[in-house]
TIPA-858657 format. One record per residue: x, y, z of N, C-alpha, C in turn; residue number from 1. Coordinates in Angstrom, 1 decimal, padded with zeros to 4 digits. Example, Ala and Ser with C-alpha at 12.3 -4.5 7.8 and 13.67 -1.06 7.14 Angstrom:
<r <013.2, -005.7, 007.8>, <012.3, -004.5, 007.8>, <013.2, -003.3, 007.8>, 1>
<r <012.8, -002.2, 007.1>, <013.7, -001.1, 007.1>, <012.9, 000.0, 007.9>, 2>
This chain:
<r <062.8, 104.3, 010.6>, <060.6, 104.6, 010.6>, <060.7, 104.1, 012.2>, 1>
<r <060.5, 105.6, 013.0>, <060.7, 105.4, 014.0>, <059.5, 104.0, 015.2>, 2>
<r <059.8, 103.3, 016.0>, <058.7, 102.3, 016.4>, <057.3, 103.4, 017.2>, 3>
<r <056.4, 102.1, 017.1>, <055.1, 102.8, 017.7>, <055.9, 102.7, 019.4>, 4>
<r <054.5, 103.9, 019.0>, <054.1, 103.9, 020.5>, <052.3, 102.9, 021.1>, 5>
<r <052.4, 102.2, 022.0>, <050.6, 101.3, 022.7>, <050.3, 102.7, 023.4>, 6>
<r <049.8, 102.6, 023.7>, <047.7, 103.3, 025.0>, <047.4, 102.1, 024.9>, 7>
<r <047.0, 103.0, 025.5>, <045.7, 101.8, 027.3>, <045.4, 102.6, 027.9>, 8>
<r <044.0, 103.3, 027.2>, <043.2, 104.5, 028.2>, <041.6, 103.9, 028.6>, 9>
<r <041.9, 104.4, 030.1>, <041.2, 103.1, 031.1>, <040.3, 103.6, 031.9>, 10>
<r <039.2, 103.2, 031.8>, <039.2, 104.2, 033.0>, <039.1, 103.7, 034.9>, 11>
<r <038.7, 104.9, 035.4>, <040.2, 105.0, 036.8>, <038.5, 104.4, 038.0>, 12>
<r <037.0, 105.3, 037.7>, <036.5, 104.8, 038.9>, <035.8, 103.5, 038.1>, 13>
<r <035.9, 103.3, 037.8>, <035.4, 101.2, 037.4>, <036.2, 100.7, 037.5>, 14>
<r <038.4, 101.0, 037.8>, <038.4, 100.0, 038.7>, <039.3, 098.9, 037.6>, 15>
<r <039.7, 099.1, 036.4>, <040.1, 099.2, 035.1>, <041.9, 098.8, 035.3>, 16>
<r <042.4, 099.8, 036.1>, <043.3, 099.6, 036.3>, <044.7, 098.4, 036.5>, 17>
<r <044.1, 097.6, 037.4>, <044.6, 096.2, 037.0>, <044.7, 095.8, 035.2>, 18>
<r <043.5, 095.3, 034.8>, <043.1, 095.6, 034.0>, <044.5, 095.6, 032.6>, 19>
<r <044.7, 096.7, 032.3>, <045.7, 098.2, 032.2>, <046.9, 096.8, 032.3>, 20>
<r <047.4, 097.8, 033.0>, <048.6, 097.3, 034.1>, <048.5, 095.7, 032.8>, 21>
<r <047.8, 094.7, 033.3>, <048.4, 093.4, 032.6>, <048.5, 093.0, 031.5>, 22>
<r <047.7, 093.7, 030.8>, <047.8, 094.1, 029.6>, <048.9, 094.7, 028.8>, 23>
<r <048.9, 095.8, 029.6>, <050.6, 096.3, 028.9>, <052.2, 095.5, 029.6>, 24>
<r <051.9, 094.7, 030.7>, <053.5, 093.9, 031.2>, <053.2, 093.1, 029.8>, 25>
<r <052.0, 092.3, 029.3>, <052.5, 091.1, 028.7>, <052.8, 091.8, 026.4>, 26>
<r <051.7, 093.2, 026.8>, <052.8, 093.6, 025.6>, <053.9, 094.3, 025.8>, 27>
<r <054.7, 094.5, 026.9>, <056.1, 094.6, 027.0>, <056.9, 093.1, 026.6>, 28>
<r <055.9, 092.0, 027.5>, <057.2, 091.2, 027.4>, <057.4, 090.6, 026.1>, 29>
<r <056.2, 090.6, 024.8>, <056.5, 090.5, 023.7>, <057.1, 091.4, 022.7>, 30>
<r <057.2, 092.4, 023.2>, <057.0, 092.9, 021.7>, <058.9, 094.5, 022.2>, 31>
<r <058.6, 093.8, 024.2>, <059.5, 094.9, 024.6>, <060.5, 096.1, 023.5>, 32>
<r <061.6, 095.6, 023.2>, <062.6, 096.9, 022.3>, <061.7, 097.0, 020.3>, 33>
<r <061.3, 096.4, 020.1>, <060.4, 096.5, 019.3>, <059.4, 097.5, 019.2>, 34>
<r <058.7, 098.3, 020.5>, <058.0, 098.9, 020.7>, <058.6, 100.7, 021.4>, 35>
<r <057.8, 102.2, 020.9>, <058.9, 103.2, 021.8>, <058.3, 103.1, 023.6>, 36>
<r <056.7, 102.5, 023.4>, <057.1, 102.3, 025.0>, <054.9, 101.8, 024.7>, 37>
<r <054.8, 102.0, 025.9>, <053.4, 101.5, 026.1>, <052.9, 101.9, 027.1>, 38>
<r <052.0, 103.3, 026.5>, <051.8, 104.5, 027.8>, <050.5, 104.2, 028.5>, 39>
<r <049.9, 104.3, 029.2>, <048.3, 104.3, 030.3>, <048.4, 105.9, 030.2>, 40>
<r <046.9, 105.6, 030.6>, <046.2, 107.0, 030.3>, <044.9, 107.1, 031.1>, 41>
<r <044.5, 107.4, 032.3>, <043.3, 107.5, 032.6>, <042.3, 108.0, 032.0>, 42>
<r <040.9, 108.4, 032.1>, <039.4, 108.4, 031.8>, <038.4, 107.8, 032.6>, 43>
<r <037.4, 107.7, 032.0>, <036.5, 107.5, 033.0>, <035.4, 106.7, 032.5>, 44>
<r <034.3, 107.5, 032.6>, <032.9, 106.6, 032.2>, <033.0, 104.8, 031.0>, 45>
<r <032.9, 105.0, 031.8>, <034.0, 103.5, 031.6>, <034.8, 102.7, 030.8>, 46>
<r <035.6, 103.7, 030.7>, <036.1, 103.7, 028.7>, <037.3, 102.4, 028.8>, 47>
<r <037.8, 102.0, 027.7>, <038.9, 101.2, 027.6>, <039.0, 100.5, 026.2>, 48>
<r <040.4, 101.9, 025.8>, <041.1, 102.0, 023.8>, <041.9, 101.5, 024.5>, 49>
<r <042.7, 101.1, 023.5>, <044.2, 099.9, 023.2>, <044.4, 101.3, 021.7>, 50>
<r <045.7, 102.0, 021.8>, <045.4, 102.4, 020.3>, <047.0, 102.6, 020.0>, 51>
<r <047.4, 102.1, 018.9>, <049.1, 101.8, 017.6>, <048.6, 103.1, 017.7>, 52>
<r <050.3, 103.6, 018.2>, <050.4, 105.1, 016.9>, <049.2, 106.0, 016.3>, 53>
<r <048.2, 106.3, 018.0>, <047.1, 107.2, 017.4>, <046.1, 106.4, 017.1>, 54>
<r <045.9, 104.8, 016.2>, <045.2, 103.7, 015.7>, <044.8, 102.8, 016.8>, 55>
<r <043.0, 103.3, 017.2>, <042.3, 102.2, 017.9>, <041.7, 101.2, 017.4>, 56>
<r <042.4, 100.5, 018.4>, <042.6, 098.8, 017.9>, <041.9, 098.1, 018.3>, 57>
<r <041.3, 098.4, 020.1>, <039.8, 098.3, 020.6>, <039.5, 099.4, 021.6>, 58>
<r <038.1, 098.9, 021.4>, <037.5, 099.3, 022.4>, <036.4, 099.6, 022.5>, 59>
<r <036.6, 098.9, 023.9>, <035.5, 098.5, 024.8>, <033.7, 099.3, 024.4>, 60>
<r <033.4, 098.7, 024.5>, <032.4, 097.1, 024.8>, <032.7, 096.1, 023.6>, 61>
<r <034.0, 096.4, 022.9>, <034.1, 095.0, 021.1>, <034.6, 093.7, 022.7>, 62>
<r <034.0, 093.4, 021.6>, <034.6, 091.3, 022.2>, <036.4, 091.5, 023.2>, 63>
<r <037.1, 091.5, 023.7>, <038.2, 091.5, 024.4>, <038.6, 090.5, 024.0>, 64>
<r <040.0, 090.4, 023.4>, <040.6, 089.1, 022.7>, <041.8, 089.6, 022.1>, 65>
<r <042.9, 089.4, 023.6>, <044.0, 089.5, 024.0>, <045.4, 089.2, 022.7>, 66>
<r <044.6, 087.9, 022.7>, <045.5, 087.0, 021.4>, <045.4, 087.6, 019.8>, 67>
<r <044.5, 088.6, 019.0>, <043.9, 089.5, 018.4>, <044.3, 090.9, 018.9>, 68>
<r <044.0, 091.7, 020.0>, <044.8, 092.4, 020.0>, <046.6, 092.7, 019.5>, 69>
<r <047.7, 091.4, 020.1>, <049.0, 091.4, 019.9>, <048.9, 091.4, 018.4>, 70>
<r <048.0, 090.4, 018.2>, <048.3, 089.4, 016.4>, <048.6, 091.5, 015.6>, 71>
<r <047.7, 092.8, 016.3>, <047.2, 093.4, 015.3>, <048.4, 095.2, 015.9>, 72>
<r <048.6, 094.4, 016.6>, <050.3, 095.1, 017.4>, <051.2, 094.2, 016.1>, 73>
<r <051.3, 093.8, 016.7>, <052.3, 092.8, 015.8>, <052.3, 093.2, 014.2>, 74>
<r <051.1, 093.0, 013.0>, <051.2, 093.6, 011.9>, <051.7, 095.2, 011.4>, 75>
<r <052.0, 096.1, 012.5>, <051.8, 097.3, 012.2>, <053.8, 097.6, 013.3>, 76>
<r <054.5, 096.8, 013.4>, <055.6, 096.2, 013.9>, <056.5, 096.1, 012.5>, 77>
């Protein structure tokens, strides 16, 4: 089975890039070689979503819980 890809889509005008980069770094540090990669995808209209293999695991405005997000990613590895 191929290693999954994580995608973080973030709102450029809202200034979500630093948050997206922090999350990307955390995911890569924790799961590194178990993933195919962590892709950043630009967006607008306040969007902030995280997907694993096209399955949405987080979408703003839901409560952001990085530990829960990391647990969800780990469960898919």
